[in-house]
MARMARDREN-405593 format. One record per residue (C-alpha): x, y, z. Coordinates in pm, whole numbers, plus 50000, padded with zeros to 5 digits. Example, Ala and Ser with C-alpha at 12.3 -4.5 7.8 and 13.67 -1.06 7.14 Angstrom:
% MARMARDREN-405593
512304955050780513674989450714
% end
This chain:
% MARMARDREN-405593
134687681838342137967683438089139987710638248142727708437998142317734637658141257712937364142197718536979140087694636713143347674136575144297682336200144797647636060141057639436092139247666936036137137666835724139287683935467139447679735100142387661635010145327680634828145267661034493145427675434123143297647333919143387638533531146667644933336149637642933547153427648233394156647639733507159907657333467161127628033247158527631332985155817607133117152237614733115149687600033312146057598933216143077593133447145427601533722145027613534086148417629934239147997636334624150157656434857151407635335151153827659235294155707693635136157727675234912156247640734869152897630234655151227598034610150217592634182147357569534157145697552233786143487523633773146577501333747149127512133988149987537134292153507554034299155627578834559156807605134408158887637634540158987670834413162617662934201160287641333960157197658533903156777681433646156187715633802152357724733657151247690333815153497696134141151637734134168148377717534111148647691534379149677718634613146917744434575144437712934693144137718135120145067693535358146937658635282144797627935379144697607035672147397574035624145917547535745147557513035841144707481035860145397444035955142197418935904143147383536078140227360435895139707332536138138497299836018134777305536140134617337935875134967366536158137857386336117139737407836369140747440236215142777464036338143777500836233146367524636278145627561236268148487593536325147187618536630149587650336521148827683436738149807715236435148077738136729149977760437007148007741337306147527707637432144657687437321142887661137528140407645937262140107641136906137537635336665135757620136339132337609836189131297576736121130397564035740126877549435741128327512235709130237516236028127307525136277126677487936318130477478436442130497507036669129657489936964132117463236924135047482536873138187492037131141197515537100144117516237278147057547537244150587538737117150877527737530148117504737498146157522837713142067515337659140807546337536136897552137584134807565637271132247588937319129407588537038127277621136943124077614636931124657583637166124487551537000120787545737179119627574237012120917572536678118077581236360117427559736114118027584035873122277575535799122247609335604122777624435943126337628236134127687607636373130467626136581132847607336795134957621337029138217596337186139447615537506142957609137552144797590437854147507616737800147957649437656149237655337345152037688537362152027710737073153997697936776153827660136921152907632436701151367597836808148997568036687145967551936838144617516736681140787507936703140167471636673136907450236662135667415836535132717407636322131927390036025133237405135740132577372135549130167354435329129777321935166128967322534780129607292034529132817304134394134457306534739134627325735136134887364035006136317387635276135307427235120135907461635252134397488435080136457518735132133917548535221135357565935482134237596435640137547611235569140317614935234142617584835337145247564735219145097528535309147507501935368145537469735438146787439335539145037408535508145857372535697143857342835598143227312235827145517281735795144177260735480142917291235284143727288134906143177317634723140627314534414140537355134318142167388234475140487422034343141977447134262145987438034195147517434534551150707452934585151897428334777151377384134868153647362935037153037334935309154317334535659153857307535942151067287535691149517318735648148837336235261148717371035313147387398535056148297437435062146717465134923147317501934924144787529034806143847561834793140167566634913138437597534844135847604435069132697587635100134307567434752133437532234725136007506734625136397474334766139407454434805138187415634806139947382234807137747350334758139117314634917137947284034986139297262635343140727228735357138267207035573139227196735890
% end
């Protein structure tokens, strides 16, 4: 039985994102159509269009655009994901999420929901806190009793090894190794769909195996580079809750 008082961490509640959509104006007169403006903090924003993602401040936005974004609720969760593709096609994935105690009492756990596609991965997942201490997730209902109905909410509860004090910030990291690739005539395809259980701004870095040759990347990456013989691809994208927008890289592999 837990004796510490628990407050649900605000950054992982399933809330409506703070965003304004359609036409966004800057103070210098620039106009972006078909755009989403996402509030990250009281004075910083992400502007996303079909072709670009920009970071802006209050000083750069027209007053009406900034006002619209401020009136849309909570900022999204900011996640840093790293996918290490192995030569056999399996992928070891790591994702680091923030944990913030916005309440007045210490918290001993955090909670979030699983998207339908995540259910088949749950048993393979491991979690550690910012000190590297293992954390054991609990599922409601338990994995053995998960229904076939994928619309029913599955809740993850992650007990913390050390309580988080009021106003304190930390992070935790999840990891898993699973088959995230498929072979096609074009090459080996790594693809992640998005489709998160909450609004999320994702930084995704992919490391390809040694001997990989990139055929195609979609969408256009925010960065691409080589290090230690490996090809790296990186994207940054804002996802609305449940939005499917795959990040994909197709590659061939030298035969050993």
